[in-house]
C-alpha positions in Angstrom: 76.4 -24.9 -42.7 73.4 -22.8 -42.2 71.6 -21.2 -45.1 68.7 -18.7 -44.9 66.7 -17.0 -47.5 63.6 -14.9 -47.2 61.5 -18.1 -47.5 63.6 -20.9 -46.0 66.2 -22.0 -43.5 68.1 -25.1 -44.1 70.7 -27.3 -42.3 72.5 -30.4 -43.6 74.7 -32.3 -41.3 76.4 -35.8 -41.7 76.1 -37.3 -38.3 78.7 -40.0 -37.4 78.6 -42.1 -34.2 81.4 -44.7 -34.4 81.1 -46.6 -37.8 77.5 -45.5 -38.2 76.7 -42.4 -40.3 73.4 -40.8 -41.3 72.1 -37.6 -42.7 70.4 -34.9 -40.7 68.4 -32.3 -42.5 66.4 -29.2 -41.2 64.0 -27.6 -43.7 61.3 -25.0 -43.8 58.4 -26.2 -46.1 60.5 -28.3 -48.4 57.7 -31.0 -48.8 58.7 -31.9 -52.4 62.2 -32.6 -51.3 61.1 -34.9 -48.5 59.0 -36.8 -51.0 61.9 -37.3 -53.2 64.1 -38.5 -50.3 61.4 -41.0 -49.1 60.9 -42.2 -52.6 64.6 -42.9 -53.0 64.5 -45.4 -50.1 62.7 -47.9 -52.5 60.4 -49.0 -49.7 57.7 -51.6 -50.6 55.6 -49.9 -48.0 55.9 -47.4 -45.2 54.7 -47.7 -41.6 53.9 -44.3 -40.2 54.0 -44.2 -36.4 52.3 -40.8 -35.7 51.9 -38.9 -32.5 48.3 -38.4 -32.1 49.1 -34.8 -30.9 50.6 -33.6 -34.2 48.4 -31.0 -35.8 46.2 -32.5 -38.4 47.1 -30.2 -41.3 50.9 -31.0 -40.8 50.3 -34.8 -40.4 48.3 -34.7 -43.6 51.3 -33.1 -45.3 53.6 -36.0 -44.3 50.7 -38.4 -45.4 50.7 -36.7 -48.8 54.5 -37.0 -49.1 54.3 -40.7 -48.3 51.4 -41.3 -50.7 53.2 -39.5 -53.5 56.0 -42.1 -53.4 53.6 -44.6 -54.6 54.1 -47.2 -51.8 51.3 -48.3 -49.5 51.2 -46.7 -46.0 50.3 -48.3 -42.8 49.3 -45.6 -40.3 49.6 -46.2 -36.5 48.6 -43.6 -34.0 50.7 -43.5 -30.9 50.3 -41.7 -27.6 53.2 -39.3 -26.6 52.9 -39.5 -23.0 55.9 -40.8 -21.2 54.0 -43.4 -19.4 53.0 -44.7 -22.7 56.6 -46.1 -23.4 55.7 -49.6 -22.3 56.0 -53.1 -23.7 52.4 -53.3 -24.5 52.6 -50.0 -26.5 55.7 -51.3 -28.4 54.1 -54.7 -29.0 51.0 -53.2 -30.5 53.1 -51.1 -32.8 55.0 -54.1 -34.0 51.9 -56.2 -34.4 50.4 -53.5 -36.5 53.5 -53.1 -38.7 53.7 -56.9 -39.4 49.9 -57.2 -39.7 49.8 -54.5 -42.2 52.0 -56.4 -44.6 55.4 -54.9 -43.8 58.5 -56.8 -45.1 62.3 -56.5 -44.7 62.1 -53.8 -47.6 59.7 -51.7 -45.5 60.5 -48.5 -43.7 59.1 -47.2 -40.3 58.6 -43.6 -40.1 58.4 -41.9 -36.6 56.4 -38.7 -36.6 56.4 -37.1 -33.2 58.6 -36.2 -30.2 60.9 -38.4 -28.3 58.5 -41.0 -27.0 57.1 -41.8 -30.4 60.7 -41.9 -31.8 61.5 -44.3 -29.2 58.6 -46.4 -29.8 58.9 -46.4 -33.6 62.7 -47.0 -33.5 62.5 -49.9 -31.1 59.8 -51.5 -33.2 61.9 -51.0 -36.4 64.9 -52.6 -34.4 63.0 -55.6 -33.5 60.8 -56.2 -36.5 62.3 -59.0 -38.5 65.5 -58.4 -36.5 65.7 -54.9 -37.9 64.2 -52.9 -40.7 64.9 -49.4 -41.9 63.7 -46.3 -39.8 63.3 -42.6 -40.5 62.9 -40.1 -37.8 60.8 -37.0 -38.5 60.9 -35.2 -35.0 58.1 -32.7 -34.3 59.4 -31.1 -31.0 62.4 -29.2 -30.4 63.6 -31.8 -27.9 63.4 -34.6 -30.3 65.0 -32.5 -33.0 68.0 -31.4 -30.9 68.5 -34.4 -28.6 66.7 -37.9 -28.9 67.0 -38.0 -32.8 70.7 -37.5 -32.2 71.1 -40.9 -30.4 71.1 -44.6 -31.4 69.3 -45.4 -28.2 65.7 -46.9 -28.6 64.0 -47.9 -25.3 60.9 -48.1 -23.4 60.3 -47.8 -19.5 60.2 -50.5 -17.1 58.1 -50.7 -13.9 61.1 -49.2 -11.9 62.5 -46.5 -14.0 63.1 -44.9 -17.4 64.4 -46.6 -20.6 65.2 -49.9 -18.8 64.5 -51.9 -22.0 65.9 -51.2 -25.4 68.7 -51.4 -27.9 70.6 -49.3 -30.4 69.3 -48.7 -33.9 70.3 -45.9 -36.3 67.8 -44.0 -38.6 68.4 -43.9 -42.4 68.0 -40.1 -42.0 66.5 -37.5 -39.7 64.3 -34.8 -41.3 63.1 -31.9 -39.2 60.5 -29.7 -40.6 60.5 -26.3 -38.8 56.7 -25.9 -39.4 56.2 -28.5 -36.6 58.2 -26.4 -34.2 56.1 -23.4 -35.0 53.0 -25.1 -33.5 54.8 -25.9 -30.1 53.8 -24.1 -26.9 56.7 -22.1 -25.1 57.2 -24.8 -22.5 58.0 -27.3 -25.1 60.8 -25.0 -26.5 62.0 -24.3 -23.0 62.1 -27.9 -22.1 64.1 -28.7 -25.1 66.6 -26.0 -24.5 67.4 -27.4 -21.1 69.3 -30.1 -23.0 71.1 -27.4 -24.9 72.0 -25.8 -21.7 73.4 -29.4 -20.6 75.6 -29.6 -23.7 76.8 -26.0 -23.0 77.7 -26.8 -19.4 79.1 -30.2 -19.7 80.5 -30.5 -23.3 81.2 -27.3 -25.4 84.2 -25.1 -24.4 82.7 -21.5 -24.1 79.2 -23.1 -24.4 77.7 -21.4 -21.3 78.6 -17.9 -22.6 77.3 -18.8 -26.0 74.1 -20.0 -24.6 73.6 -17.2 -22.1 73.7 -14.6 -25.0 70.9 -16.4 -26.9 68.4 -17.9 -24.4 65.3 -15.8 -23.6 62.6 -16.6 -21.0 59.8 -16.0 -23.5 61.0 -18.7 -25.8 60.1 -16.7 -28.8 62.9 -17.6 -31.4 63.1 -17.3 -35.2 63.4 -20.4 -37.4 67.0 -19.3 -38.0 67.7 -19.2 -34.3 66.0 -22.6 -33.7 68.2 -24.1 -36.6 71.3 -22.6 -35.0 70.3 -24.3 -31.7 69.9 -27.6 -33.3 73.4 -27.2 -35.1 74.9 -26.5 -31.7 73.4 -29.6 -30.2 74.4 -31.9 -33.1 78.0 -30.6 -32.8 78.0 -31.2 -29.0 76.7 -34.7 -29.4 78.9 -35.9 -32.3 81.9 -34.5 -30.3 81.5 -37.1 -27.5 79.7 -39.8 -29.5 82.2 -40.0 -32.5 84.1 -42.8 -30.8 81.4 -43.9 -28.2 78.3 -44.7 -30.1 76.9 -46.8 -27.1 77.4 -43.9 -24.7 79.5 -45.9 -22.0 82.7 -43.6 -21.9 83.1 -39.9 -22.9 79.6 -39.8 -24.2 78.3 -40.2 -20.7 78.6 -36.5 -20.5 75.3 -36.5 -22.4 73.7 -38.0 -19.1 74.7 -34.9 -17.1 71.7 -34.2 -15.0 69.8 -37.3 -15.9 70.2 -39.4 -13.0 68.1 -37.0 -10.8 66.3 -35.8 -13.8 65.1 -39.2 -14.9 63.7 -39.9 -11.3 61.8 -36.6 -11.3 60.3 -37.4 -14.7 59.5 -40.9 -13.9 57.8 -40.3 -10.5 56.3 -36.7 -10.8 55.6 -36.4 -14.6 57.9 -33.3 -14.9 58.7 -32.7 -18.6 62.0 -34.3 -19.7 64.1 -31.2 -20.4 62.8 -29.4 -17.2 63.6 -32.5 -15.1 67.2 -32.6 -16.7 67.5 -28.9 -15.8 66.7 -29.7 -12.2 68.8 -32.7 -12.3 71.8 -30.6 -13.3 71.2 -28.3 -10.3 71.3 -31.3 -8.1 74.5 -32.8 -9.8 76.2 -29.4 -9.7 75.3 -29.3 -5.9 76.7 -32.7 -5.3 79.9 -31.7 -7.2 80.3 -28.6 -5.2 79.7 -30.3 -1.9 82.3 -33.0 -2.8 84.9 -30.3 -3.7 84.9 -30.8 -7.5 83.0 -27.8 -8.9 83.6 -24.1 -7.8 80.6 -22.4 -6.3 80.7 -19.7 -9.2 80.1 -22.6 -11.8 77.3 -23.9 -10.0 75.8 -20.4 -10.2 76.1 -20.4 -13.8 74.0 -23.6 -14.0 71.2 -21.6 -12.2 71.8 -18.5 -14.4 71.4 -20.5 -17.6 68.1 -22.1 -16.5 66.8 -18.8 -15.4 67.8 -17.1 -18.7 65.7 -20.1 -20.4 62.7 -19.5 -18.1 63.0 -23.1 -16.9 61.7 -24.1 -13.3 64.3 -24.0 -10.5 62.4 -26.0 -7.8 60.5 -29.3 -7.4 57.0 -29.7 -5.9 57.0 -29.5 -2.1 55.3 -32.9 -1.8 57.9 -34.8 -3.7 59.8 -36.6 -1.0 63.7 -37.0 -1.3 63.6 -40.7 -0.4 61.3 -41.4 -3.2 63.6 -39.7 -5.5 66.6 -41.6 -4.3 64.8 -44.8 -4.6 64.5 -44.3 -8.5 68.0 -42.8 -8.7 69.3 -46.2 -7.3 67.6 -47.9 -10.4 69.0 -45.5 -12.9 69.8 -47.2 -16.4 73.5 -46.4 -15.9 73.8 -48.8 -12.9 76.4 -51.4 -13.2 78.7 -49.5 -15.7 81.1 -49.5 -12.9 81.0 -52.0 -9.8 78.4 -51.0 -7.4 79.2 -49.6 -4.1 76.6 -49.9 -1.3 75.0 -46.7 0.0 76.3 -44.8 -3.2 74.6 -43.6 -6.5 76.5 -43.4 -9.8 76.4 -40.0 -11.3 77.9 -37.9 -14.1 79.6 -34.9 -12.4 81.8 -32.1 -14.0 84.6 -30.3 -12.4 84.3 -27.3 -14.6 82.2 -25.7 -17.3 82.3 -26.6 -21.0 83.6 -30.0 -21.2 85.6 -30.7 -18.0 84.6 -34.3 -17.0 85.5 -35.1 -13.3 86.6 -38.7 -13.9 88.7 -40.4 -16.5 88.0 -44.2 -17.1 84.3 -44.7 -16.6 83.3 -41.1 -16.5 81.0 -41.9 -13.4 81.3 -40.9 -9.9 80.0 -42.9 -6.9 78.1 -40.4 -4.7 77.3 -41.1 -1.1 73.4 -41.1 -0.8 73.4 -38.6 2.1 75.3 -36.1 -0.4 72.9 -36.7 -3.2 70.0 -36.2 -0.8 71.5 -33.1 0.6 72.0 -31.6 -2.8 68.4 -32.3 -3.8 67.1 -30.6 -0.7 69.5 -27.6 -0.9 69.4 -27.0 -4.5 65.7 -27.9 -5.6 63.7 -26.9 -2.6 62.2 -23.3 -2.6 63.6 -21.0 0.2 66.6 -23.1 0.9 70.0 -21.2 1.3 72.5 -21.8 -1.5 
């Protein structure tokens, strides 16, 4: 499904989650094709929600594509920081969409990373009870992870993604020129989610990833396209019959219970936080007798191959992490048990979920705390 010439790399996938289907395209410099696809939507106007950090010359390319369709464009600048995923920010976006003359025939465009994608997608879902939405991810994490989900959410005062809904895009269009502008940490962060897919979903995935990850994060467009294709395959495998991510698709939340807490209270990049969260989850599973020690070592080896951090800041207190973990957005999928935290665990590499049924394990808090201290603190024995 990959095609490469001397000038372009392309990928076309049909993403299906339950009854919902949408096309996913990766391109290199195909701005005329993007214009044609946008024009084919027949929008009476576009509302472009643009990450203020997107390089100006590339944002201008998207503006030119939209202008060439002949439809008016409402341009809304958005902040890409995680702490900007608030009701106030979402409300402002929606007010500017409707204030700019949008109707039920309008289309919201997200131009940015996962934060902007969530703001724009949630605004599209709520405006007039739902208008069309197109995702133009500009980070590797958004292209390989958040755009491959129906979840649109903002944060609450107590944790990540507490308020939201499910809303599909009309299409996802990933222009590789945006990824060329990213610093290495952005690529490494996104590839931690690829490592999660390899560890928790794809048979043979750890070996596949280990042969391709490099600490310097210098990859060709074809390699990045291959990574995106791998992530699409992993996510569609578990979401095909679970579009709301409550059963087998909970494998996508591996590492996220601790990871979301680290991201929320310490501002650690999402992918890096998930990588650290996988070490903690692997430590929990090993201590509870579910995961062999050699499989936990593979977690650390993949993150090392990716150049990702393996420890948390020394001043980050374990009780503070646990306090946010208790309020994780998966809480209540199974009946709560006092003194326990619901976590996604695996019993082997490449798709071995520990539990059937709800796919969650209730972990005693003392074990979760011990795993955080043993796996994520520098100098601890492992």
